[in-house]
C-alpha positions as CSV (number, residue, x, y, z in Angstrom):
1,M,0.1,-0.2,-0.1
2,V,1.3,3.5,-1.0
3,N,0.3,6.6,1.0
4,L,1.5,10.3,1.7
5,N,2.3,11.5,4.9
6,N,1.6,15.2,6.1
7,S,5.2,16.2,4.7
8,G,4.5,14.6,1.3
9,N,6.7,11.9,1.6
10,V,5.7,8.4,0.2
11,I,5.0,5.4,2.6
12,M,4.8,2.1,1.5
13,T,3.4,-0.4,4.1
14,N,3.8,-4.2,3.4
15,A,6.3,-3.6,0.4
16,P,7.4,-6.9,-1.2
17,N,10.6,-7.8,-1.0
18,L,11.9,-6.3,-4.4
19,D,15.0,-8.8,-4.4
20,F,13.0,-11.4,-5.5
21,V,10.1,-9.3,-7.2
22,P,11.3,-7.8,-10.3
23,N,8.3,-5.6,-11.0
24,V,6.0,-3.6,-8.6
25,E,2.9,-2.6,-9.9
26,M,1.4,0.6,-7.9
27,T,-2.5,1.1,-8.6
28,N,-4.1,4.6,-7.9
29,A,-0.3,5.7,-6.9
30,P,-0.3,9.6,-6.3
31,N,1.1,11.8,-8.6
32,L,4.8,12.6,-7.1
33,V,5.6,15.3,-9.3
34,R,4.2,18.6,-7.4
35,P,2.4,21.1,-9.2
36,N,5.3,23.8,-8.9
37,T,7.6,21.2,-10.3
38,V,5.4,20.6,-13.2
39,R,5.2,24.3,-14.1
40,Q,8.7,24.6,-13.8
41,L,9.2,22.1,-16.2
42,R,6.6,23.4,-18.5
43,A,8.3,26.8,-18.7
44,R,11.5,25.5,-19.2
45,A,10.1,23.3,-21.8
46,E,8.8,26.5,-23.4
47,F,11.9,28.6,-23.1
48,H,13.9,25.7,-24.6
49,A,11.3,25.5,-27.7
50,R,11.4,29.2,-28.1
51,M,15.2,29.2,-28.0
52,A,15.3,26.7,-30.6
53,N,13.0,28.5,-32.7
54,Q,14.9,31.6,-32.8
55,E,18.1,29.5,-33.3
56,A,16.4,28.3,-36.5
57,K,15.4,31.6,-37.6
58,I,18.8,33.0,-37.1
59,R,20.2,30.3,-39.3
60,A,17.4,30.4,-41.9
61,E,18.3,34.2,-42.0
62,E,21.7,33.5,-42.3
63,K,21.4,31.0,-45.2
64,A,18.9,33.6,-47.3
65,R,21.5,36.3,-46.6
66,E,24.3,34.0,-48.0
67,R,22.4,33.1,-50.8
68,A,21.2,36.6,-51.7
69,I,25.0,37.2,-51.7
70,K,26.0,34.5,-53.7
71,N,23.3,35.3,-56.4
72,A,24.2,38.9,-56.3
73,V,27.7,37.6,-57.1
74,K,26.6,35.3,-60.0
75,K,24.6,38.2,-61.5
76,A,27.6,40.7,-61.4
77,A,29.9,38.1,-62.8
78,A,27.3,37.4,-65.8
79,K,26.6,41.5,-66.1
80,K,30.4,41.4,-66.7
81,A,30.8,38.6,-68.8
82,E,28.0,39.6,-71.1
83,E,29.5,43.1,-71.5
84,K,33.1,41.8,-72.3
85,A,31.2,39.4,-75.1
86,R,29.3,42.5,-76.2
87,E,33.0,44.2,-76.6
88,R,34.5,41.1,-78.4
89,A,31.4,40.5,-80.6
90,I,31.8,44.7,-81.8
91,K,35.4,44.2,-82.1
92,N,35.2,40.9,-84.1
93,A,32.4,42.8,-86.3
94,A,34.7,45.6,-86.9
95,N,37.7,43.4,-87.5
96,Q,35.5,41.2,-90.2
97,A,34.1,44.5,-92.0
98,D,37.8,45.5,-92.4
99,E,38.6,42.5,-93.8
100,N,35.4,42.2,-95.9
101,A,36.7,45.9,-97.2
102,R,39.9,44.8,-98.0
103,R,38.6,41.3,-100.2
104,E,36.2,43.6,-102.3
105,A,39.1,46.2,-102.8
106,V,41.1,43.6,-104.4
107,N,38.1,41.8,-106.4
108,R,37.3,45.3,-107.5
109,S,41.2,46.0,-108.9
110,K,41.4,42.6,-110.2
111,A,37.6,43.1,-112.0
112,E,39.1,46.9,-113.2
113,A,41.9,45.0,-114.7
114,T,40.0,42.3,-116.6
115,A,37.8,44.9,-117.8
116,A,40.8,47.2,-119.0
117,K,42.3,43.9,-121.0
118,A,39.0,42.9,-122.6
119,A,38.5,46.5,-123.5
120,A,42.1,47.0,-125.4
121,R,41.2,43.5,-127.1
122,A,37.9,44.6,-128.4
123,K,39.7,47.9,-129.8
124,R,42.3,45.9,-131.0
125,E,40.4,43.0,-132.5
126,K,37.1,44.7,-133.2
127,S,35.2,41.6,-133.0
128,N,31.5,41.1,-131.7
129,R,32.8,38.6,-129.2
130,N,35.4,40.7,-127.9
131,I,33.3,43.8,-127.7
132,A,30.7,41.8,-125.6
133,A,33.2,40.6,-123.1
134,A,34.6,43.7,-122.9
135,K,31.1,44.9,-122.0
136,K,30.7,42.2,-119.6
137,A,33.7,42.7,-118.0
138,A,32.8,46.4,-117.6
139,E,29.6,45.6,-115.8
140,N,31.6,43.1,-113.4
141,A,34.2,45.9,-112.6
142,K,31.1,48.3,-112.0
143,N,29.4,45.7,-109.7
144,A,32.9,45.1,-108.0
145,A,33.4,48.9,-107.3
146,E,30.0,48.9,-105.7
147,K,30.6,45.9,-103.2
148,A,34.0,47.7,-102.3
149,K,32.4,50.9,-101.8
150,K,29.7,49.1,-99.7
151,A,32.0,47.2,-97.8
152,A,34.5,50.3,-97.1
153,E,31.3,51.6,-95.4
154,N,30.3,49.0,-93.5
155,A,33.9,48.8,-92.3
156,E,34.2,52.5,-91.2
157,K,30.4,52.0,-89.8
158,A,31.9,49.2,-87.5
159,K,35.0,50.8,-86.7
160,K,32.6,53.8,-85.5
161,A,30.6,51.4,-83.5
162,A,33.8,50.0,-81.8
163,E,35.2,53.2,-80.9
164,N,31.7,54.4,-79.5
165,A,31.8,51.1,-77.5
166,E,35.2,52.0,-76.1
167,K,34.1,55.6,-75.2
168,A,31.2,54.0,-73.5
169,K,33.4,52.0,-71.6
170,K,35.6,54.9,-70.6
171,A,32.9,56.9,-69.7
172,K,31.3,54.4,-67.8
173,K,34.8,53.7,-65.9
174,A,35.1,57.5,-65.5
175,A,31.5,57.6,-64.1
176,E,32.4,55.0,-61.7
177,N,35.6,56.8,-60.6
178,A,33.7,59.9,-60.1
179,E,31.1,58.0,-57.7
180,K,33.7,56.8,-55.8
181,A,35.5,60.1,-55.5
182,K,32.2,61.6,-54.3
183,K,32.1,58.7,-51.6
184,A,35.4,59.4,-50.7
185,K,34.8,62.8,-50.4
186,K,31.7,62.0,-48.4
187,A,33.7,60.1,-46.3
188,A,36.1,62.8,-45.6
189,E,33.7,65.3,-44.7
190,N,32.0,62.9,-42.1
191,A,35.2,62.3,-40.8
192,E,36.0,65.8,-40.1
193,K,32.8,66.0,-38.7
194,A,33.4,63.2,-36.3
195,K,36.7,65.1,-35.4
196,K,35.0,68.3,-34.8
197,A,32.2,66.7,-32.6
198,A,35.1,64.9,-30.9
199,E,36.8,68.4,-30.2
200,N,33.4,69.8,-29.3
201,A,32.8,67.0,-26.9
202,K,36.5,67.0,-25.3
203,K,36.1,71.0,-25.0
204,A,33.0,70.1,-23.2
205,K,34.4,67.8,-20.8
206,K,37.0,69.8,-19.8
207,A,34.4,73.1,-19.4
208,Q,32.5,70.8,-17.2
209,A,35.5,69.2,-15.1
210,N,36.3,73.3,-14.8
211,A,33.1,74.3,-13.5
212,L,33.0,71.2,-11.2
213,I,36.6,72.3,-10.0
214,Q,35.2,76.2,-9.6
215,N,32.2,74.5,-7.7
216,V,34.7,72.3,-5.2
217,K,36.7,75.4,-4.6
218,K,33.6,77.7,-3.3
219,N,32.6,74.7,-1.2
220,W,36.0,74.6,0.4
221,S,36.2,78.1,0.8
222,N,32.7,78.2,2.6
223,V,34.0,75.6,4.8
224,A,37.5,77.2,5.9
225,A,35.5,80.5,6.5
226,S,33.0,78.3,8.6
227,T,32.9,78.4,12.3
228,M,33.2,74.5,12.3
229,S,36.1,73.0,14.1
230,R,39.4,71.9,12.4
231,N,38.4,68.3,12.4
232,D,35.1,68.8,11.1
233,K,36.6,71.2,8.6
234,K,38.9,68.3,7.4
235,K,36.2,65.8,7.3
236,K,33.8,68.0,5.4
237,G,36.7,68.9,2.9
238,T,37.7,65.1,2.6
239,T,33.8,64.7,1.4
240,I,33.7,67.2,-0.8
241,Y,37.1,65.8,-2.2
242,R,36.1,62.2,-2.3
243,K,32.8,63.0,-4.3
244,A,34.7,65.2,-6.9
245,S,37.3,62.9,-7.5
246,L,35.0,60.0,-8.4
247,K,33.6,62.3,-11.0
248,L,37.1,63.7,-12.0
249,H,38.8,60.5,-12.3
250,P,40.9,59.9,-15.7
251,N,38.6,56.6,-15.9
252,K,35.4,58.3,-15.5
253,P,33.6,59.7,-18.8
254,T,33.4,63.2,-17.0
255,G,36.8,63.1,-15.9
256,N,40.4,63.5,-17.3
257,T,44.0,63.3,-16.0
258,E,44.9,66.9,-15.6
259,S,41.7,68.1,-13.9
260,F,42.0,65.2,-11.4
261,K,45.9,66.4,-10.7
262,L,44.6,69.8,-10.1
263,L,41.9,68.6,-7.7
264,G,44.3,66.8,-5.6
265,T,46.9,70.1,-5.3
266,L,44.0,72.1,-4.2
267,F,42.7,69.9,-1.8
268,E,46.3,69.8,-0.3
269,E,46.3,73.4,-0.1
270,F,42.9,73.1,1.6
271,T,44.4,70.7,4.1
272,V,47.4,73.0,4.7
273,Y,45.2,76.2,4.9
274,V,42.9,74.3,7.8
275,N,46.0,73.0,9.7
276,R,47.4,76.7,9.9
277,N,44.0,77.9,11.2
């Protein structure tokens, strides 16, 4: 039988010998976990669940940020590769057009030479066959001249396109340099502002320390001029010194070495004056 006493401890009467009975069944056994412990365990489980969710969220955000950076790098690389491919295509087109112009110029020269020979032969022999051949050669020379002219125009256009592409590239580079210079100028201005702000803060800090020292000197003057006993004056002056030294100590935001040393010198002067009077 299992019962609870007034202290909440479990009492087992007529318990079997557990050395010989491997399993013990306790029917209608009370819940040995107290309510406060249950609430603590539940709160702890909820806390661990929130922490796990927060860590999972942070990891997911970090992975998303890494993916975004990788995608941005890939897009930038693809864009740069595309620009280089476009530049190569423009240069190749210009080179091909120039090559076509040279080839058509050679063909024009050959056609004109052939036409000249045919005309000379027709004039010399004066046969219908030679006259027809000369006429045909002249037409071929004319066509070759037109093709050569067209090829030269295309070569000139391609050359202009390549020059414009190079100018655009330089203009883009210049714009990027100008933007960098603008950012550098802005950074320099911000640095100068930060420097001035730091100087102003330093001046304000020094002015605050000076004001505190002047106030301490005034308080010491009042103590020295009072009707208190010498020991009371020392105690009061020491209290004033300790409060001020906490504020003027170099490790404090409102303190500095110069003011702290000055405070010590003034305290020595105050002590000497009180001891003499």
